[in-house]
C-alpha positions, 0 to 999 in steps of 0.5 A: 529478674529473668522473667521480665527479660523474657517478656521484654525481648519480644517488645524490642524485636517488634519494631524491627520485624514491622520495619522488615515487613514494610520494606518487603511490601515496598519492594513487592509494590515496586516490582508490581508497579514497574511490571505494570508499566512495562505491560502498558508500554508493550500494549502501545501506551506511548505509541505514536498514532499513524493513519494509513489510507489504502484501497483494499484494507481487507488484504491480510498483510495489512493486519501483519503490518499493524502488528509489526508496527505496534511492536515498534511503538507505532499505533497504525490505523489502516483506513480503507477507501472504495476507489483511487480518487479518495486517498490523495485528497485525504492526505492533503486535507490531513485526514490521513498521515500517509497512503499506499495505493498508487504508482508514481505516474498516478501521483504525478497526474494527481499533483499536476491536476490539483496543484498539489505536492504529495511526495513519495516516502518509500516504494512497495512493489510493481504489479503487472497489469493484465488482460482478462476474458470470460469468452476467450482463452487467448488474445488470438481468439478475439475477433476483429471489431469486438470491444475491449475495456481499459480503466478510465484513469489516465495512467492505468488507461495508457498502460492498459493500451500498451498491453493491448498493443503488445498483445496485437489487439490495437495500434497506437499513434507514434508507437504509444507512450505512458500518456496514450489515450483512447484518441491515440488508438488507430483505426487500423486496430483489430478491436474497439476500446472503451474506458470504464472506472477501474473497479467496474472493468471486471463487471464488464466481462460478460458484455465485452471480449476482454478487459484490463483489470487492476490487480486490486480487483482481480480476486474480488471479481472471482478471477485468478491471476493465472486467468490473464491472457496478456500482461506486461513485464513488471520487472522491466527497468522501464517500468519505474514510473509504475512503482507503487509508493507510500505518499505523504504531504511534502512537509512530512517527507522527513518524518521519522515515524513515517520513514520507520513505518516504510522500513517495517513494511520491508523488514517484515517478511509476513508483510512482503510475503503477503503482498506476493500472495495476494497478487498471486505471486505477480508482485515484484517487491522493490525498495527503491531509494526515495531520491530516485522515486522523487526524481522519477516523480519530478520527471513524470510531472514535467512530462504531464505538464508538457503534454498539457 
């Protein structure tokens, strides 16, 4: 009787062992499944897509922003534009969700000229606007009657003219304003002033005494920010209209994802440090409340309409 019992015992344990193996396999499969899902989520499988337009996407801090956004489930694409005239229409037409390339005065003039309502959703920095020369080491050395170049877009042209006036190179009608034009340069001025497209002002240097060059084009032209022979004061409270901003369509001003992107920009040290580095240490990072930005925009738009 003992031998049959010895043979039957394994048969009774067989189903138990098999069940244990199945349970173990299910547990392993569950671990692998959830681990894989975790990897997919980290890779941005559920991330929300945002397209950001800039002028100068090769600046390293944009890649830092892309990486920081990915960690917060935002799949950020940074799209580069060749000049300032393109990113605003691209937002208006839905090609972009948001852009970052302009200050408030530029946006105000765009909105008024195009009957548009793009609006700021966050601030980035104020950049000083400076005068450069290949021929002279100081503004005092520039000879009377020579030509100096400024950008041809209205807002940067006016700001450039104010820099020239502060440097003693020109005199402006009524002391000048954020809306001064070449027509406001008085005949008593020391130099003549010519306007060129912003990205062409650096290439004019061999042919003129000096040129106002936007920060975006300084290093691309092989210049250093330290080469400037005159500049304005980016930290002056009166410079509020020159705060650079993130801009969106009016219907997107409360978009949670876009607001989150602005917060990531300011909270990511690699980004803000990169902005300062690219500007040669000249950028002043600002995080002005959106309500203040919107008020400044409305005031400037009113001024633009008033001046016709």
